[in-house]
Residue, then its C-alpha position, 0 to 999 in steps of 0.5 A: m640379689a637387690v633386685f631379687s630383693r625389691v621383686l618379693d618385696w613387689l610381690s608381697r604386697i601384692v599379696i598383702v592388698a588382695a588378701g585385705a580386697a578377700l577381706v573386705g569381700l568375705v565382710m560384704m559376704m557375711g554381711w549379705l548372709v545375716f541380711g538374707r537370713y534376718v531381713l528377707n527369711d533367705t539364707p543364700t547358701w551360696v555364701e558361706r561356700a564362697a566365704t571359705l574359699s576366700i579363707l582359703c585366698i586370704a590366710l595361705p599366701v599370707a602365711a607364705v608371707g609371714v616367711r618371708e617377714r619372718f612371722h612365722l614360727s619359729v623356736l631360736g633358743f636352742r640356735e642363739a646360744l650358738p656361737m654366730g657362725a653356726q647360727r647362719w648355718i642352721a639358718v640357712g638350714c632351716d630356710s632351705l628346709v622350710g623352701v623344700f617344703g613349700l615345694f612341695m607342697m606347691i607340686h602334691s598341691q598341682e596335682l590335687v587343683e590337676m586332678v578335680w578340676n572336673f569337677r565343679i562346686p555345688l553353690l558356686g559352680i566354678s570348677q573343686g580346683w579352686t580351693y586347691v589354688p591357694l595352695m599351690v600360691c601359698g607353695g610358689l610364694i613360701t619356695l621363692f621367700a625361702i630361697e630368698q631369706v638362703l641368699l641373705d643368710i649366706l650373704r648378712k654380714e650380721g648373723p641371722e634375723q639380726r635386721g630386716i630383709k630391706a636394712a640389708f640392702l640399704e648401705 
């Protein structure tokens, strides 16, 4: 389990670094848009579509990392009112549902990618499928991170979310 968690830690770091680089690229694109529009008086039309694609590449994989780091939206009031044993199994159930959601998201996004792969985005000249690839990646990452959370929920001595992922294996 420790090796699996370390691999996912490495993967989540790559996602965060890549999202940071994409964010820098997005800022540069927006700067070029403003420069082109107001200085050159010639708006680069490709920037808006490229920015939309960049936002998808930033937000979706980082949302998947949120599943791992537990900074996603969750309501814990009911679960925390239960005994520790019940909390554990409710956490297992919730994390399992999140994993199943991620799996379906990945599978159906792949179908979207395959369906529109031969169509081109006019302003960018790339496949329309690239619009849905971040959704597919996000679903796969959510599935992996949810599997880790389920395993941690089962193997931890404490109840769910009592300690972070890294602390669970530093003993």
